N, C-alpha and C positions, 0 to 999 in steps of 0.2 A: 297777747298784745296789751299795751298800756296807753291810755289817753289821758291828756290833761284837758280839763274843761274849765273855762274862766269867763267871766264877764269883764269886757275890756273897759278900763277907765272907771269913772264914778257912776256909770249907769246904774239905776235903781231897779231895773227890771230883771227879774230872776227866773221867771217861769220857763222861758225857752231854754235856758241853759240847763235847768234841772231836767227838763224833758229829754234833751240831748244826752245828758249823763245817764239817765235811766235807759234809753234806747241803746246806748253803747254798752252799758252794763248787762243788760238783758241779751245783748248779742255776744257776750262772753268776754268782753274787754275788762281789764282792771282799770278803773276810773279813779282819778285823783281830781276832786272837785276843788277849785281854789277860790271860788267867789270872785270878788272884784280884784283886778290886778291891772297895774300899768305895765307897759311893755317891758321895762327893766326888771320888774319883780317877776313877770312871767318867764322871761328868758332865764333868770336865775333858778327858778323852779324847774324849768325844762333841763337845765344842766344837771341839776340834782337828781331828777326822776328819770331821765333818759326815756321819754315817751316815744311811742310809734306813731302818735297822732296828737295834734293840738287843735282843739276846738274853741273858738271864742265867739261870744255874742256881743252884739252892739245894737242898741235901739236908740241911742241918744244922738246919733249923727256924727260921732267922733271917729268913726271908722276910717274916714278919709285922711285923718291925721295919725291916729294910733296904729292902724294896721300897717301902713308903710314903715312906720318906726319899728314896730314889732318885727317885721320881716327883715329890715336892715340889721337889727341887733342879733336875730337868730343866725343870719349868714355870718356876721362879724364874729360871733362866738362859736361857730362851728356846729350849731344844732341842726341836725338833719332829719326833720320830721315834717310831713305834710301839714299844712295849716288850713282849717276850714273856718269860715266866717259865716255866721248866721245872724238873723235879726232883721231890722228895718233897713234893708239895703235897697236903695232905689236902683232900678235897672241900669241907669246910666253910670252908676258907680261900679258895677261888676267888672267891666274891663280894666278900670283903674286898679282894683284889688288884684285881679289876675296878673296884671303887668307888674305888680309889686311882688308877685311870687306865691300868692294864695292858690292852693290846690283846688279848692271848690268853694262855691258860695251858695248859701241856702237862704234866700229871701222869703218873705212871708208867702205862705201857700204852697211851698215846695213840699212834697210828701216826705214823711219820715222814712219811708221805704227807700228813697234815693240815698239817704244817709247810710242805711243798712247795706245797700248795694255797694256804695263807695268803700265801706269797711271790708266787705267780702272781697273786693278787688285788691285792697291792700294785703289781705291775708293770702291772696293767690299770687302775690309777688308783683302786683302793679303798683308798687310803692311810688307815690308822688314825692317829689323832692322840692325843697326850698330852692328857688332859682337864684343862682349867683348873680349879683348885680355889679 
């Protein structure tokens, strides 16, 4: 399996995305770490890399704008990979992200073991899909 890991937008916080990349790598995934990406750039990379999973981090609060745009572009371009969002995501924003088609949200304090369990589910064939809008 292959994962793309990126920081969404101009967010300057990188530690969480690096930790996620490491957990995924240690779990046996090939990880392509992209650093800061805007939705259009991330979709272009997804088309090129054909990932099984896309993980994005957002701590700046831009997730309410950038994640729905990312999801819209993924659907429009035919990218079919579950998207995980992590970072400073307030509880009230989780339903908004899920409605946009995000497969799973990892707010502060959620154990990294949950990420590992999600990946195991993907490997077992429980592949989340980008919801058509």
